[in-house]
NUVEXMI-602511 format. One record per residue (C-alpha): residue number from 1; x, y negated, z negated. Coordinates in steps of 0.2 Angstrom, whole numbers. Last residue first. Layout:
<i=NUM; east=X; north=Y; up=Z> $
...
//
This chain:
<i=493; east=94; north=-182; up=-105> $
<i=492; east=83; north=-196; up=-113> $
<i=491; east=89; north=-210; up=-102> $
<i=490; east=84; north=-200; up=-87> $
<i=489; east=67; north=-196; up=-94> $
<i=488; east=65; north=-215; up=-97> $
<i=487; east=69; north=-219; up=-79> $
<i=486; east=55; north=-207; up=-73> $
<i=485; east=43; north=-215; up=-85> $
<i=484; east=47; north=-233; up=-80> $
<i=483; east=46; north=-229; up=-62> $
<i=482; east=29; north=-220; up=-65> $
<i=481; east=23; north=-236; up=-74> $
<i=480; east=28; north=-246; up=-59> $
<i=479; east=17; north=-235; up=-48> $
<i=478; east=2; north=-236; up=-59> $
<i=477; east=1; north=-255; up=-58> $
<i=476; east=-9; north=-265; up=-70> $
<i=475; east=-4; north=-259; up=-87> $
<i=474; east=14; north=-256; up=-82> $
<i=473; east=14; north=-274; up=-74> $
<i=472; east=11; north=-283; up=-90> $
<i=471; east=24; north=-274; up=-100> $
<i=470; east=37; north=-277; up=-86> $
<i=469; east=32; north=-295; up=-85> $
<i=468; east=34; north=-297; up=-104> $
<i=467; east=51; north=-289; up=-103> $
<i=466; east=57; north=-300; up=-89> $
<i=465; east=50; north=-316; up=-96> $
<i=464; east=60; north=-313; up=-113> $
<i=463; east=75; north=-309; up=-103> $
<i=462; east=74; north=-326; up=-93> $
<i=461; east=71; north=-335; up=-110> $
<i=460; east=88; north=-328; up=-116> $
<i=459; east=96; north=-338; up=-102> $
<i=458; east=106; north=-329; up=-88> $
<i=457; east=124; north=-326; up=-88> $
<i=456; east=125; north=-314; up=-73> $
<i=455; east=115; north=-300; up=-81> $
<i=454; east=127; north=-296; up=-95> $
<i=453; east=125; north=-314; up=-102> $
<i=452; east=106; north=-312; up=-102> $
<i=451; east=108; north=-296; up=-113> $
<i=450; east=119; north=-305; up=-125> $
<i=449; east=106; north=-319; up=-127> $
<i=448; east=92; north=-307; up=-129> $
<i=447; east=102; north=-298; up=-143> $
<i=446; east=109; north=-281; up=-140> $
<i=445; east=100; north=-266; up=-148> $
<i=444; east=105; north=-255; up=-133> $
<i=443; east=90; north=-244; up=-129> $
<i=442; east=74; north=-255; up=-128> $
<i=441; east=82; north=-272; up=-124> $
<i=440; east=93; north=-265; up=-111> $
<i=439; east=78; north=-255; up=-105> $
<i=438; east=68; north=-271; up=-101> $
<i=437; east=83; north=-280; up=-94> $
<i=436; east=85; north=-265; up=-82> $
<i=435; east=66; north=-266; up=-77> $
<i=434; east=68; north=-285; up=-74> $
<i=433; east=83; north=-283; up=-63> $
<i=432; east=75; north=-269; up=-53> $
<i=431; east=59; north=-280; up=-51> $
<i=430; east=70; north=-295; up=-45> $
<i=429; east=80; north=-284; up=-33> $
<i=428; east=64; north=-278; up=-24> $
<i=427; east=57; north=-296; up=-24> $
<i=426; east=73; north=-304; up=-17> $
<i=425; east=78; north=-318; up=-29> $
<i=424; east=97; north=-317; up=-27> $
<i=423; east=107; north=-325; up=-42> $
<i=422; east=118; north=-309; up=-44> $
<i=421; east=119; north=-298; up=-59> $
<i=420; east=107; north=-285; up=-52> $
<i=419; east=116; north=-287; up=-35> $
<i=418; east=133; north=-283; up=-43> $
<i=417; east=125; north=-267; up=-52> $
<i=416; east=121; north=-261; up=-34> $
<i=415; east=103; north=-258; up=-29> $
<i=414; east=96; north=-241; up=-23> $
<i=413; east=81; north=-242; up=-35> $
<i=412; east=86; north=-227; up=-45> $
<i=411; east=105; north=-230; up=-43> $
<i=410; east=103; north=-248; up=-50> $
<i=409; east=92; north=-243; up=-64> $
<i=408; east=105; north=-229; up=-70> $
<i=407; east=120; north=-241; up=-67> $
<i=406; east=112; north=-256; up=-76> $
<i=405; east=107; north=-245; up=-91> $
<i=404; east=124; north=-237; up=-91> $
<i=403; east=133; north=-253; up=-92> $
<i=402; east=121; north=-259; up=-106> $
<i=401; east=127; north=-245; up=-117> $
<i=400; east=116; north=-230; up=-122> $
<i=399; east=114; north=-223; up=-139> $
<i=398; east=115; north=-205; up=-142> $
<i=397; east=132; north=-207; up=-151> $
<i=396; east=146; north=-195; up=-148> $
<i=395; east=157; north=-208; up=-139> $
<i=394; east=153; north=-221; up=-153> $
<i=393; east=143; north=-237; up=-148> $
<i=392; east=149; north=-252; up=-156> $
<i=391; east=167; north=-247; up=-159> $
<i=390; east=171; north=-235; up=-145> $
<i=389; east=160; north=-244; up=-132> $
<i=388; east=168; north=-260; up=-137> $
<i=387; east=185; north=-253; up=-135> $
<i=386; east=182; north=-246; up=-118> $
<i=385; east=174; north=-263; up=-112> $
<i=384; east=189; north=-273; up=-119> $
<i=383; east=201; north=-261; up=-110> $
<i=382; east=192; north=-263; up=-94> $
<i=381; east=191; north=-282; up=-96> $
<i=380; east=210; north=-282; up=-97> $
<i=379; east=222; north=-286; up=-111> $
<i=378; east=239; north=-284; up=-102> $
<i=377; east=250; north=-268; up=-104> $
<i=376; east=264; north=-263; up=-115> $
<i=375; east=255; north=-247; up=-119> $
<i=374; east=257; north=-249; up=-138> $
<i=373; east=255; north=-268; up=-137> $
<i=372; east=239; north=-267; up=-127> $
<i=371; east=232; north=-253; up=-138> $
<i=370; east=236; north=-263; up=-154> $
<i=369; east=229; north=-280; up=-147> $
<i=368; east=212; north=-271; up=-142> $
<i=367; east=211; north=-262; up=-159> $
<i=366; east=214; north=-279; up=-168> $
<i=365; east=201; north=-287; up=-158> $
<i=364; east=188; north=-273; up=-160> $
<i=363; east=191; north=-273; up=-179> $
<i=362; east=188; north=-292; up=-180> $
<i=361; east=172; north=-290; up=-171> $
<i=360; east=166; north=-276; up=-182> $
<i=359; east=170; north=-285; up=-198> $
<i=358; east=161; north=-301; up=-191> $
<i=357; east=144; north=-293; up=-190> $
<i=356; east=131; north=-287; up=-178> $
<i=355; east=135; north=-297; up=-162> $
<i=354; east=148; north=-287; up=-153> $
<i=353; east=145; north=-288; up=-135> $
<i=352; east=142; north=-306; up=-132> $
<i=351; east=158; north=-311; up=-142> $
<i=350; east=168; north=-298; up=-134> $
<i=349; east=163; north=-303; up=-116> $
<i=348; east=166; north=-321; up=-120> $
<i=347; east=184; north=-317; up=-126> $
<i=346; east=187; north=-306; up=-111> $
<i=345; east=181; north=-320; up=-99> $
<i=344; east=192; north=-333; up=-108> $
<i=343; east=207; north=-322; up=-104> $
<i=342; east=217; north=-315; up=-118> $
<i=341; east=235; north=-318; up=-121> $
<i=340; east=244; north=-313; up=-137> $
<i=339; east=259; north=-324; up=-142> $
<i=338; east=250; north=-331; up=-157> $
<i=337; east=244; north=-314; up=-163> $
<i=336; east=254; north=-312; up=-179> $
<i=335; east=255; north=-330; up=-184> $
<i=334; east=236; north=-332; up=-182> $
<i=333; east=229; north=-342; up=-167> $
<i=332; east=221; north=-326; up=-159> $
<i=331; east=211; north=-323; up=-175> $
<i=330; east=204; north=-340; up=-175> $
<i=329; east=200; north=-339; up=-156> $
<i=328; east=190; north=-323; up=-160> $
<i=327; east=181; north=-332; up=-175> $
<i=326; east=177; north=-347; up=-164> $
<i=325; east=169; north=-336; up=-151> $
<i=324; east=159; north=-327; up=-164> $
<i=323; east=153; north=-344; up=-171> $
<i=322; east=148; north=-350; up=-154> $
<i=321; east=138; north=-333; up=-151> $
<i=320; east=129; north=-334; up=-167> $
<i=319; east=135; north=-325; up=-183> $
<i=318; east=123; north=-313; up=-192> $
<i=317; east=117; north=-321; up=-207> $
<i=316; east=125; north=-326; up=-224> $
<i=315; east=112; north=-331; up=-237> $
<i=314; east=112; north=-343; up=-251> $
<i=313; east=104; north=-341; up=-269> $
<i=312; east=108; north=-356; up=-280> $
<i=311; east=107; north=-357; up=-299> $
<i=310; east=94; north=-350; up=-311> $
<i=309; east=88; north=-336; up=-299> $
<i=308; east=100; north=-323; up=-305> $
<i=307; east=94; north=-327; up=-323> $
<i=306; east=76; north=-321; up=-318> $
<i=305; east=83; north=-306; up=-311> $
<i=304; east=92; north=-301; up=-327> $
<i=303; east=77; north=-304; up=-338> $
<i=302; east=67; north=-293; up=-326> $
<i=301; east=79; north=-279; up=-328> $
<i=300; east=86; north=-272; up=-311> $
<i=299; east=79; north=-256; up=-302> $
<i=298; east=75; north=-265; up=-286> $
<i=297; east=83; north=-281; up=-279> $
<i=296; east=71; north=-289; up=-267> $
<i=295; east=67; north=-305; up=-277> $
<i=294; east=86; north=-307; up=-280> $
<i=293; east=90; north=-309; up=-261> $
<i=292; east=98; north=-294; up=-252> $
<i=291; east=114; north=-286; up=-249> $
<i=290; east=121; north=-294; up=-265> $
<i=289; east=135; north=-305; up=-270> $
<i=288; east=138; north=-313; up=-287> $
<i=287; east=147; north=-329; up=-294> $
<i=286; east=146; north=-334; up=-312> $
<i=285; east=155; north=-351; up=-318> $
<i=284; east=158; north=-355; up=-336> $
<i=283; east=148; north=-368; up=-345> $
<i=282; east=148; north=-359; up=-362> $
<i=281; east=130; north=-355; up=-361> $
<i=280; east=133; north=-347; up=-344> $
<i=279; east=148; north=-337; up=-350> $
<i=278; east=139; north=-330; up=-365> $
<i=277; east=123; north=-326; up=-356> $
<i=276; east=131; north=-317; up=-342> $
<i=275; east=141; north=-307; up=-354> $
<i=274; east=126; north=-302; up=-364> $
<i=273; east=116; north=-297; up=-348> $
<i=272; east=131; north=-288; up=-341> $
<i=271; east=131; north=-277; up=-357> $
<i=270; east=112; north=-274; up=-355> $
<i=269; east=114; north=-270; up=-336> $
<i=268; east=127; north=-257; up=-340> $
<i=267; east=116; north=-249; up=-352> $
<i=266; east=101; north=-249; up=-340> $
<i=265; east=110; north=-242; up=-325> $
<i=264; east=95; north=-240; up=-313> $
<i=263; east=101; north=-253; up=-301> $
<i=262; east=119; north=-260; up=-305> $
<i=261; east=123; north=-256; up=-287> $
<i=260; east=113; north=-271; up=-281> $
<i=259; east=126; north=-282; up=-290> $
<i=258; east=137; north=-280; up=-274> $
<i=257; east=152; north=-290; up=-280> $
<i=256; east=155; north=-298; up=-297> $
<i=255; east=164; north=-315; up=-298> $
<i=254; east=167; north=-321; up=-316> $
<i=253; east=175; north=-339; up=-317> $
<i=252; east=181; north=-346; up=-334> $
<i=251; east=184; north=-328; up=-340> $
<i=250; east=187; north=-324; up=-359> $
<i=249; east=170; north=-316; up=-360> $
<i=248; east=175; north=-302; up=-348> $
<i=247; east=190; north=-296; up=-359> $
<i=246; east=181; north=-298; up=-375> $
<i=245; east=166; north=-288; up=-369> $
<i=244; east=178; north=-273; up=-365> $
<i=243; east=188; north=-275; up=-380> $
<i=242; east=172; north=-274; up=-391> $
<i=241; east=167; north=-258; up=-382> $
<i=240; east=182; north=-248; up=-387> $
<i=239; east=175; north=-232; up=-393> $
<i=238; east=185; north=-223; up=-380> $
<i=237; east=170; north=-215; up=-371> $
<i=236; east=160; north=-231; up=-372> $
<i=235; east=175; north=-241; up=-365> $
<i=234; east=177; north=-229; up=-351> $
<i=233; east=159; north=-230; up=-347> $
<i=232; east=160; north=-249; up=-346> $
<i=231; east=176; north=-248; up=-335> $
<i=230; east=166; north=-237; up=-323> $
<i=229; east=152; north=-249; up=-323> $
<i=228; east=163; north=-264; up=-319> $
<i=227; east=172; north=-254; up=-306> $
<i=226; east=155; north=-250; up=-297> $
<i=225; east=149; north=-268; up=-299> $
<i=224; east=164; north=-274; up=-290> $
<i=223; east=177; north=-285; up=-299> $
<i=222; east=184; north=-303; up=-298> $
<i=221; east=190; north=-311; up=-314> $
<i=220; east=195; north=-329; up=-314> $
<i=219; east=205; north=-338; up=-328> $
<i=218; east=207; north=-357; up=-323> $
<i=217; east=223; north=-367; up=-324> $
<i=216; east=219; north=-378; up=-309> $
<i=215; east=219; north=-381; up=-291> $
<i=214; east=228; north=-365; up=-284> $
<i=213; east=218; north=-353; up=-295> $
<i=212; east=201; north=-361; up=-291> $
<i=211; east=205; north=-361; up=-272> $
<i=210; east=210; north=-343; up=-272> $
<i=209; east=195; north=-338; up=-282> $
<i=208; east=183; north=-347; up=-271> $
<i=207; east=191; north=-340; up=-255> $
<i=206; east=189; north=-323; up=-264> $
<i=205; east=170; north=-326; up=-265> $
<i=204; east=169; north=-332; up=-247> $
<i=203; east=179; north=-317; up=-240> $
<i=202; east=168; north=-305; up=-250> $
<i=201; east=152; north=-312; up=-243> $
<i=200; east=159; north=-314; up=-225> $
<i=199; east=146; north=-305; up=-214> $
<i=198; east=153; north=-288; up=-214> $
<i=197; east=138; north=-279; up=-221> $
<i=196; east=122; north=-288; up=-223> $
<i=195; east=118; north=-304; up=-233> $
<i=194; east=118; north=-311; up=-250> $
<i=193; east=128; north=-325; up=-260> $
<i=192; east=121; north=-329; up=-278> $
<i=191; east=129; north=-344; up=-286> $
<i=190; east=125; north=-343; up=-305> $
<i=189; east=127; north=-358; up=-308> $
<i=188; east=125; north=-369; up=-293> $
<i=187; east=119; north=-384; up=-304> $
<i=186; east=137; north=-389; up=-303> $
<i=185; east=149; north=-390; up=-318> $
<i=184; east=154; north=-371; up=-320> $
<i=183; east=167; north=-372; up=-307> $
<i=182; east=169; north=-389; up=-300> $
<i=181; east=180; north=-388; up=-284> $
<i=180; east=177; north=-370; up=-281> $
<i=179; east=158; north=-372; up=-285> $
<i=178; east=157; north=-386; up=-272> $
<i=177; east=167; north=-375; up=-259> $
<i=176; east=155; north=-360; up=-262> $
<i=175; east=140; north=-371; up=-260> $
<i=174; east=147; north=-378; up=-243> $
<i=173; east=151; north=-360; up=-238> $
<i=172; east=134; north=-353; up=-242> $
<i=171; east=125; north=-367; up=-234> $
<i=170; east=135; north=-366; up=-218> $
<i=169; east=134; north=-347; up=-216> $
<i=168; east=124; north=-343; up=-200> $
<i=167; east=124; north=-361; up=-194> $
<i=166; east=143; north=-359; up=-192> $
<i=165; east=159; north=-360; up=-203> $
<i=164; east=174; north=-349; up=-199> $
<i=163; east=182; north=-344; up=-215> $
<i=162; east=201; north=-345; up=-213> $
<i=161; east=202; north=-363; up=-220> $
<i=160; east=191; north=-358; up=-235> $
<i=159; east=203; north=-345; up=-239> $
<i=158; east=204; north=-326; up=-239> $
<i=157; east=223; north=-323; up=-234> $
<i=156; east=228; north=-323; up=-253> $
<i=155; east=218; north=-307; up=-255> $
<i=154; east=211; north=-307; up=-273> $
<i=153; east=215; north=-291; up=-282> $
<i=152; east=201; north=-280; up=-288> $
<i=151; east=199; north=-278; up=-307> $
<i=150; east=210; north=-265; up=-316> $
<i=149; east=215; north=-275; up=-331> $
<i=148; east=202; north=-266; up=-341> $
<i=147; east=215; north=-254; up=-348> $
<i=146; east=225; north=-269; up=-354> $
<i=145; east=212; north=-273; up=-367> $
<i=144; east=218; north=-259; up=-378> $
<i=143; east=233; north=-270; up=-383> $
<i=142; east=221; north=-282; up=-392> $
<i=141; east=226; north=-300; up=-388> $
<i=140; east=232; north=-310; up=-403> $
<i=139; east=251; north=-308; up=-398> $
<i=138; east=246; north=-318; up=-381> $
<i=137; east=245; north=-308; up=-365> $
<i=136; east=230; north=-317; up=-358> $
<i=135; east=222; north=-304; up=-346> $
<i=134; east=229; north=-301; up=-329> $
<i=133; east=216; north=-302; up=-314> $
<i=132; east=220; north=-319; up=-307> $
<i=131; east=239; north=-316; up=-307> $
<i=130; east=247; north=-333; up=-308> $
<i=129; east=247; north=-333; up=-327> $
<i=128; east=245; north=-350; up=-334> $
<i=127; east=229; north=-346; up=-344> $
<i=126; east=226; north=-360; up=-356> $
<i=125; east=212; north=-356; up=-368> $
<i=124; east=196; north=-366; up=-373> $
<i=123; east=187; north=-359; up=-388> $
<i=122; east=169; north=-355; up=-384> $
<i=121; east=157; north=-368; up=-391> $
<i=120; east=149; north=-365; up=-407> $
<i=119; east=133; north=-375; up=-409> $
<i=118; east=131; north=-375; up=-390> $
<i=117; east=127; north=-392; up=-384> $
<i=116; east=108; north=-397; up=-382> $
<i=115; east=102; north=-399; up=-364> $
<i=114; east=98; north=-417; up=-361> $
<i=113; east=82; north=-425; up=-354> $
<i=112; east=83; north=-440; up=-366> $
<i=111; east=83; north=-452; up=-352> $
<i=110; east=98; north=-456; up=-341> $
<i=109; east=91; north=-467; up=-327> $
<i=108; east=99; north=-469; up=-310> $
<i=107; east=95; north=-483; up=-298> $
<i=106; east=92; north=-483; up=-279> $
<i=105; east=93; north=-500; up=-272> $
<i=104; east=95; north=-494; up=-253> $
<i=103; east=108; north=-502; up=-254> $
<i=102; east=118; north=-508; up=-269> $
<i=101; east=131; north=-495; up=-272> $
<i=100; east=141; north=-489; up=-287> $
<i=99; east=130; north=-476; up=-295> $
<i=98; east=130; north=-476; up=-314> $
<i=97; east=135; north=-461; up=-325> $
<i=96; east=129; north=-461; up=-343> $
<i=95; east=142; north=-455; up=-355> $
<i=94; east=142; north=-436; up=-359> $
<i=93; east=133; north=-423; up=-368> $
<i=92; east=133; north=-408; up=-355> $
<i=91; east=122; north=-403; up=-341> $
<i=90; east=113; north=-419; up=-340> $
<i=89; east=95; north=-418; up=-334> $
<i=88; east=95; north=-434; up=-322> $
<i=87; east=82; north=-447; up=-321> $
<i=86; east=83; north=-455; up=-304> $
<i=85; east=75; north=-471; up=-298> $
<i=84; east=68; north=-475; up=-280> $
<i=83; east=63; north=-492; up=-274> $
<i=82; east=49; north=-498; up=-263> $
<i=81; east=50; north=-516; up=-255> $
<i=80; east=52; north=-509; up=-238> $
<i=79; east=35; north=-500; up=-239> $
<i=78; east=29; north=-487; up=-252> $
<i=77; east=27; north=-471; up=-242> $
<i=76; east=35; north=-474; up=-226> $
<i=75; east=49; north=-485; up=-233> $
<i=74; east=52; north=-472; up=-247> $
<i=73; east=54; north=-458; up=-234> $
<i=72; east=66; north=-468; up=-224> $
<i=71; east=76; north=-472; up=-239> $
<i=70; east=76; north=-454; up=-244> $
<i=69; east=83; north=-449; up=-227> $
<i=68; east=96; north=-463; up=-228> $
<i=67; east=102; north=-456; up=-245> $
<i=66; east=102; north=-438; up=-239> $
<i=65; east=121; north=-433; up=-239> $
<i=64; east=131; north=-443; up=-252> $
<i=63; east=117; north=-449; up=-263> $
<i=62; east=108; north=-432; up=-263> $
<i=61; east=125; north=-423; up=-267> $
<i=60; east=128; north=-436; up=-281> $
<i=59; east=111; north=-432; up=-289> $
<i=58; east=113; north=-414; up=-288> $
<i=57; east=131; north=-416; up=-296> $
<i=56; east=123; north=-426; up=-310> $
<i=55; east=110; north=-412; up=-313> $
<i=54; east=93; north=-405; up=-311> $
<i=53; east=84; north=-421; up=-303> $
<i=52; east=70; north=-431; up=-310> $
<i=51; east=61; north=-444; up=-299> $
<i=50; east=56; north=-461; up=-303> $
<i=49; east=46; north=-471; up=-290> $
<i=48; east=47; north=-490; up=-291> $
<i=47; east=33; north=-498; up=-282> $
<i=46; east=27; north=-508; up=-297> $
<i=45; east=28; north=-492; up=-308> $
<i=44; east=27; north=-474; up=-302> $
<i=43; east=31; north=-460; up=-314> $
<i=42; east=39; north=-443; up=-316> $
<i=41; east=41; north=-435; up=-298> $
<i=40; east=50; north=-418; up=-299> $
<i=39; east=65; north=-413; up=-288> $
<i=38; east=68; north=-394; up=-287> $
<i=37; east=60; north=-392; up=-270> $
<i=36; east=70; north=-406; up=-262> $
<i=35; east=88; north=-399; up=-262> $
<i=34; east=88; north=-381; up=-259> $
<i=33; east=71; north=-378; up=-252> $
<i=32; east=73; north=-393; up=-240> $
<i=31; east=90; north=-386; up=-234> $
<i=30; east=83; north=-369; up=-231> $
<i=29; east=68; north=-376; up=-221> $
<i=28; east=80; north=-386; up=-210> $
<i=27; east=79; north=-405; up=-211> $
<i=26; east=70; north=-420; up=-203> $
<i=25; east=51; north=-414; up=-203> $
<i=24; east=52; north=-410; up=-221> $
<i=23; east=58; north=-427; up=-227> $
<i=22; east=43; north=-436; up=-220> $
<i=21; east=31; north=-424; up=-228> $
<i=20; east=42; north=-424; up=-244> $
<i=19; east=39; north=-443; up=-245> $
<i=18; east=20; north=-441; up=-244> $
<i=17; east=21; north=-428; up=-258> $
<i=16; east=32; north=-441; up=-268> $
<i=15; east=18; north=-454; up=-266> $
<i=14; east=4; north=-442; up=-271> $
<i=13; east=14; north=-436; up=-286> $
<i=12; east=18; north=-454; up=-292> $
<i=11; east=-1; north=-459; up=-290> $
<i=10; east=-7; north=-444; up=-300> $
<i=9; east=5; north=-448; up=-314> $
<i=8; east=-1; north=-466; up=-314> $
<i=7; east=-19; north=-460; up=-314> $
<i=6; east=-16; north=-448; up=-329> $
<i=5; east=-8; north=-462; up=-339> $
<i=4; east=-23; north=-474; up=-335> $
<i=3; east=-35; north=-461; up=-340> $
<i=2; east=-26; north=-459; up=-357> $
<i=1; east=-26; north=-477; up=-360> $
//
């Protein structure tokens, strides 16, 4: 019997591995890691494969978004007679939830994989105050608690509607919306959002806060890690630690920005660990932001880092060109800017020239509009270029902008900038163009796509070819290497 059991288990793992091979070819790696890595195969009986998923929400998401992909994988692994059953690890004691569909004959089981309820659940409170950051002002609330009412205010302009979605942030936005709709209920608890400066982490966290407040009586606290630390120090100085912990433990949703700044602060980490545990065990939602994923955070206790990985970690990357253009149009459609006219060429130039983060892009547009308004002049390409140079490459910076690269190289070879951007394939111009692209990549930090745009709208593959050609020719032709060395001296002056 024991051998039979081992054989059945081995078969179910083999079948599920075959399913995953099919699934992995159809979706992005991040999506695969988020939605299919956590699934565990349990058994295979008469062509019925049973898999275990972490939560009911997880099951509903699979059924809504990947049911056809799962059907395709089962067909490939077990044939058209194959079926898939789910076992759900229930997050709370509740009645079984049965799917309401017939095809492709997927069934949910509710085995005894159930988390125990807390022996002493946190008392539910009704917070009707419209200020997210105010404490409950009931007679039983300690007066000293008011000193902790210094968390950041949530900006009402930061909403899901004003957050532009793209490939760079789609997972983070989808997870954020799911959390906002069902705080503390989804398997995305905690939700960790990470990415560089100005990519929308704070916007997304505050969008969750605005959504939660508008759609229910939930108490949300939003605070930076620095403010949290300062409040904790004040509580220690005033011998008022209990009020501090009571204040944060009453939250239904706790959002803490920049948790990387808790690094090295052992006592602050300890109190945050206790608050985190209480909220999580009480079914309350925790949201955090960071500049890097949990595995790269330094100076944090291992027990904290392990808890950060319990839920979902989603990154926000630099916005791609299409997303940047959409962001510009969104800003121009706002009530304050609806009468502003900017040509498509200027919009495209800005989107190509500012590719580091959303905050710089927004700042450039605000600056351009302000200058045009003060001077009562139209928004021209020249104004856009001046603004970009001031924001992306400060006047006192040693960095060289792409216009200077084109001018230096053009003057050196006796070719106009217009010819460098043209479609001509004359050998002398092609070489000059390739060298200009080579230096643009070396000195400006622009993406390959943006460099191609500034050379007559060429594809990024053309830029790659140009850089490779110059590298190859420098090792083969002494004359070309001399050109490159001469130009590099000019750029260094």
